[in-house]
C-alpha positions in Angstrom: 138.6 164.2 163.6 136.9 165.6 160.5 134.7 164.0 157.9 135.1 164.1 154.1 132.4 165.2 151.7 131.9 161.5 150.7 131.4 160.5 154.4 128.9 163.3 155.0 127.0 162.8 151.8 126.6 159.1 152.7 125.4 160.0 156.2 122.9 162.5 154.8 121.8 160.2 152.0 122.7 162.6 149.2 125.4 162.6 146.5 128.7 164.4 147.1 127.7 166.6 144.1 124.5 167.7 146.0 126.6 168.4 149.0 128.9 170.6 146.9 125.9 172.4 145.4 124.7 173.1 148.9 128.1 174.6 149.8 128.0 176.8 146.8 124.5 178.0 147.7 125.3 178.5 151.4 123.1 175.5 152.5 124.0 172.3 154.3 126.2 171.8 157.3 129.1 174.2 158.2 132.4 173.1 156.7 136.1 173.8 156.9 138.2 174.8 153.9 141.8 173.8 154.3 143.6 174.7 151.1 141.6 172.9 148.5 140.3 170.3 150.9 136.8 170.5 152.3 136.2 168.8 155.7 133.2 168.7 158.1 133.3 168.5 161.9 131.0 165.8 163.2 129.3 168.3 165.6 128.4 170.6 162.7 126.8 167.7 160.8 124.9 166.7 164.0 123.7 170.3 164.3 122.6 170.4 160.7 120.5 167.3 161.2 119.0 168.7 164.4 118.0 171.9 162.5 116.5 169.8 159.7 114.3 167.8 162.1 110.6 168.5 161.6 108.2 167.8 164.4 105.3 165.8 163.1 103.2 165.3 166.2 99.9 167.1 166.5 99.7 169.2 169.6 97.4 167.9 172.3 95.3 171.0 172.2 94.8 170.8 168.4 91.2 170.1 167.5 90.5 169.1 163.9 88.0 171.2 162.0 
């Protein structure tokens, strides 16, 4: 099963036009181009989300100045 640009945009909380701009700039999740259709594999969207994850916890050995 693959996802449409509308489904992925909704999942990521961006517009489909933002998603398209990311594709043109080489950003965002990997995608499949089948003729004129653009599709996304769920695993690739998952991986994109994992890579975008920012760790916000302060390390235990961190001492504020």
